[in-house]
ZADO-748565 format. One record per residue (C-alpha): x, y, z. Coordinates in Angstrom, 2 decimals. Each point is the difference from the previous one (the first is absolute). Layout:
REM residues N
{{X,Y,Z}}
...
//
This chain:
REM residues 261
{{59.64,85.88,106.45}}
{{1.15,3.62,0.91}}
{{-0.33,3.08,-2.01}}
{{2.49,2.91,0.67}}
{{0.83,3.30,-1.80}}
{{4.15,0.23,-0.31}}
{{1.96,3.91,0.03}}
{{-0.22,0.00,-3.31}}
{{-3.70,-0.60,-0.12}}
{{0.20,-3.40,-1.62}}
{{-2.77,-2.48,1.07}}
{{1.76,-3.09,1.74}}
{{-1.93,-3.21,0.35}}
{{1.57,-2.85,2.21}}
{{-0.81,-2.96,2.32}}
{{-0.03,1.47,3.68}}
{{1.27,-0.43,2.01}}
{{3.17,-0.63,-2.47}}
{{2.24,-2.59,1.20}}
{{2.51,-0.12,-2.71}}
{{1.91,3.51,-0.36}}
{{2.61,0.86,-1.78}}
{{1.78,3.87,0.46}}
{{1.73,1.10,-2.33}}
{{1.29,3.24,2.49}}
{{2.51,-0.39,2.40}}
{{-1.58,2.56,2.37}}
{{-3.97,-1.24,-0.79}}
{{1.82,-3.79,0.51}}
{{1.77,1.15,3.22}}
{{-3.71,1.59,0.87}}
{{-2.09,-3.47,-0.60}}
{{2.40,-1.70,2.37}}
{{-0.85,2.86,2.72}}
{{-3.27,-0.85,-0.79}}
{{0.32,-3.22,1.40}}
{{-0.01,-1.80,-3.53}}
{{3.05,-2.02,-0.22}}
{{-2.20,-3.52,-0.88}}
{{-2.01,1.77,-2.92}}
{{3.07,1.72,-1.82}}
{{0.96,-2.26,-2.37}}
{{2.52,2.43,-2.73}}
{{2.47,3.05,0.27}}
{{2.55,1.80,-1.98}}
{{3.73,-0.49,0.47}}
{{-0.31,3.19,1.30}}
{{-2.10,-0.48,3.27}}
{{2.34,-0.82,2.57}}
{{-1.99,0.77,3.14}}
{{-0.59,-1.46,2.58}}
{{3.20,-1.38,-0.58}}
{{-0.91,-3.12,3.06}}
{{-3.37,-0.73,-2.62}}
{{0.48,1.05,-3.40}}
{{2.35,-2.99,-0.88}}
{{-2.68,-2.62,0.16}}
{{-2.26,1.62,-2.78}}
{{0.97,-0.71,-3.41}}
{{2.11,2.45,-2.54}}
{{-2.42,0.75,-3.42}}
{{0.86,3.10,-0.95}}
{{1.83,3.22,0.50}}
{{-1.61,3.57,0.05}}
{{0.42,0.66,-3.94}}
{{-0.16,-3.69,-1.54}}
{{-1.77,-3.23,0.93}}
{{0.10,-3.59,-0.19}}
{{-3.67,-0.91,-1.22}}
{{1.13,-4.10,0.02}}
{{1.13,0.48,3.67}}
{{-3.30,2.09,0.72}}
{{-2.19,-2.10,-1.40}}
{{1.61,-2.88,2.12}}
{{-1.26,1.63,3.40}}
{{-3.14,0.35,-1.35}}
{{-1.27,3.74,1.71}}
{{-3.06,0.48,0.88}}
{{0.76,4.12,0.39}}
{{3.01,1.76,-1.39}}
{{0.91,3.33,1.16}}
{{2.39,2.37,-1.63}}
{{0.74,4.04,0.20}}
{{-0.31,2.45,-2.43}}
{{3.79,1.30,0.61}}
{{1.72,-3.43,0.53}}
{{-1.78,-2.16,-2.57}}
{{-0.71,1.40,-3.52}}
{{-3.00,0.11,-2.28}}
{{0.95,-3.24,-1.98}}
{{0.30,-1.98,2.82}}
{{-3.55,0.52,1.02}}
{{-1.45,-0.44,-3.59}}
{{2.20,-3.58,-0.14}}
{{-1.29,-1.10,3.49}}
{{-3.91,1.19,-0.22}}
{{-0.22,-2.23,-2.81}}
{{0.35,-3.07,2.31}}
{{-0.56,1.87,3.77}}
{{-1.98,1.91,1.75}}
{{2.37,3.18,0.08}}
{{-0.40,2.97,3.16}}
{{2.39,2.88,-0.62}}
{{1.32,2.28,2.53}}
{{1.16,3.62,-0.32}}
{{2.17,1.66,2.62}}
{{1.17,3.31,-0.44}}
{{-0.42,1.42,3.56}}
{{0.12,-0.70,3.50}}
{{-3.72,0.52,0.01}}
{{-0.04,-2.76,-2.81}}
{{1.90,-2.14,1.79}}
{{-2.65,-0.12,2.62}}
{{-2.61,-0.68,-2.48}}
{{2.00,-3.05,-1.42}}
{{0.37,-1.53,3.15}}
{{-3.57,0.30,0.95}}
{{-1.24,-0.73,-3.45}}
{{2.32,-3.24,0.40}}
{{-1.84,-1.06,3.24}}
{{-3.62,0.42,-1.98}}
{{1.54,-2.22,-3.17}}
{{1.57,-2.56,2.10}}
{{-2.60,-0.44,2.97}}
{{2.40,1.67,2.74}}
{{-2.08,2.92,0.35}}
{{1.12,0.32,4.42}}
{{3.67,-0.71,-0.96}}
{{0.10,2.90,-2.57}}
{{-1.55,2.53,2.00}}
{{2.64,-0.92,2.65}}
{{3.23,0.30,-2.01}}
{{-1.38,3.45,-1.61}}
{{-0.64,1.07,3.76}}
{{3.26,-0.70,1.04}}
{{2.00,1.43,-2.83}}
{{-2.70,3.20,0.19}}
{{1.41,0.32,3.05}}
{{3.88,-0.14,-0.24}}
{{-0.64,2.20,-2.92}}
{{-1.37,2.48,2.31}}
{{3.24,0.19,1.83}}
{{2.42,0.60,-3.40}}
{{2.89,1.93,0.75}}
{{0.12,3.53,-1.22}}
{{1.62,2.43,-1.95}}
{{-0.85,3.97,-1.56}}
{{0.85,0.45,-3.65}}
{{3.08,-2.08,-0.52}}
{{0.41,-0.78,-3.86}}
{{0.48,-3.64,-0.83}}
{{0.53,-2.12,-3.14}}
{{-0.68,-3.67,0.41}}
{{1.78,-1.95,-2.21}}
{{-0.71,-3.39,-1.39}}
{{1.81,-0.65,-3.31}}
{{3.23,0.81,-1.89}}
{{0.81,-0.14,-3.93}}
{{-2.17,2.26,-0.15}}
{{-0.63,1.36,3.57}}
{{-3.62,-0.19,0.89}}
{{-1.57,1.48,2.96}}
{{-3.64,-0.27,2.13}}
{{-2.23,2.14,-1.32}}
{{-3.56,1.18,0.53}}
{{-3.23,-2.24,0.04}}
{{2.15,-2.84,2.19}}
{{0.18,-1.61,3.28}}
{{3.49,0.71,1.05}}
{{-0.30,3.79,-1.16}}
{{-2.78,0.38,2.77}}
{{1.81,-1.65,2.63}}
{{2.52,2.99,-0.72}}
{{-2.68,2.19,0.10}}
{{-1.59,-0.99,2.85}}
{{3.50,0.15,2.10}}
{{0.60,3.62,-1.73}}
{{2.13,-0.66,-3.18}}
{{-0.13,2.34,-2.67}}
{{0.66,-1.79,-3.38}}
{{0.87,2.28,-2.77}}
{{-0.99,-2.71,-2.43}}
{{-3.23,-0.72,0.77}}
{{-0.26,2.90,-2.94}}
{{1.83,-2.11,-2.47}}
{{-2.34,-2.08,-2.20}}
{{-0.71,-3.40,1.05}}
{{0.15,-1.95,3.29}}
{{3.02,-1.01,-0.77}}
{{1.82,2.62,-1.97}}
{{3.72,-0.05,-1.73}}
{{2.50,2.56,1.03}}
{{3.08,1.22,-0.68}}
{{3.22,0.92,1.75}}
{{-0.86,3.65,-0.62}}
{{-3.49,-0.53,1.58}}
{{1.71,-0.78,3.42}}
{{1.66,2.28,0.18}}
{{-2.40,2.96,-1.19}}
{{-2.40,-1.44,2.29}}
{{1.09,1.31,3.48}}
{{-0.03,-3.19,1.84}}
{{1.03,-0.30,4.25}}
{{-0.28,-3.75,-0.88}}
{{0.43,-2.83,-2.52}}
{{-1.43,-3.19,1.17}}
{{1.42,-3.23,-1.52}}
{{-2.28,-2.70,-0.08}}
{{1.44,-3.92,0.32}}
{{-2.26,-0.92,-2.96}}
{{-1.20,-0.39,-1.90}}
{{3.44,0.88,-1.26}}
{{2.51,-0.95,2.28}}
{{1.52,3.64,1.48}}
{{2.70,-0.65,2.44}}
{{2.39,2.42,1.72}}
{{2.11,-0.16,-2.86}}
{{-1.91,2.03,-1.45}}
{{-0.22,3.09,1.32}}
{{2.53,1.49,-0.99}}
{{-1.51,0.66,-3.58}}
{{-2.94,1.56,1.17}}
{{1.78,2.54,2.65}}
{{2.02,0.92,-3.34}}
{{-3.51,1.00,-1.38}}
{{-1.51,1.46,3.04}}
{{2.91,1.13,2.64}}
{{-2.08,1.77,2.35}}
{{-2.05,-3.28,0.47}}
{{-0.03,-3.05,2.13}}
{{0.09,-2.83,-1.65}}
{{-1.38,-2.72,2.16}}
{{-0.06,-3.74,-0.44}}
{{-3.95,-1.41,0.42}}
{{-1.54,-3.38,0.18}}
{{-2.77,0.46,-2.34}}
{{-1.72,-3.33,1.33}}
{{-0.81,2.46,2.50}}
{{-2.45,1.83,-2.66}}
{{-1.57,-3.00,-0.65}}
{{-4.05,0.64,0.29}}
{{-1.45,-3.36,2.64}}
{{1.45,-1.53,2.79}}
{{3.22,2.23,-0.16}}
{{-2.10,2.99,0.50}}
{{0.50,-1.67,4.03}}
{{3.60,-0.11,0.31}}
{{0.77,3.45,-2.33}}
{{-0.93,2.56,2.46}}
{{2.36,-1.42,2.82}}
{{2.90,0.00,-2.92}}
{{-0.67,3.56,-1.18}}
{{0.56,1.53,2.80}}
{{2.83,-1.56,0.64}}
{{1.44,0.09,-3.85}}
{{-1.49,3.28,-1.13}}
{{1.38,3.44,0.50}}
{{-3.24,1.48,2.25}}
{{-0.92,2.50,2.14}}
{{0.62,-1.07,4.35}}
{{-3.45,-0.66,1.26}}
//
């Protein structure tokens, strides 16, 4: 047995190394595969779609906000890994009655590095985790740059919701050099109005492909609110933490309005 402290300060005691892992967060599931744990992963959410060539063999036992308790019982996990934002406190309270639960919390790029290293420690994949973290960190050292351009990253419609403070996505935007005026609003993903977009003096509005599936057809409505802004459709998956970070830098260089090097 091993005793660890998770990201919320909870003590987790579980069989080490774990042989039957359930992951309820897409970025964490992909990270576990990258740590060569495909034989140990026995459950995932329906939103855990990467890596595409491997994840299909793992049973779906939950969403990120809902679980199928009987399905989880069937796969007999000896460790369940969740993430504070992606999953609910209620899910943790239900599952911890039956299983050890490790809760990760990712609100920044540095938190993503910590998550990878801690998963390596928890699953007996320290060297694999260190290698992955180092590769990502090296990639992120070559992030493209902008200077002081004001940008909003939109994730939802009805109501409009944007990325705010204390989020992984915001720290990525910040590292590139974008200024997000909505970090001044209350909450990590604040609801905003048409007037808020108009008043924000935005240079760019990024419409994410998920969780709300913004398409090119949605650009016109934002242009009405912010006629001086450039409206861009963005692949939201490139703003996931975990192994997607290895793909992200090249994507940002090609698709974001960054300064020439």
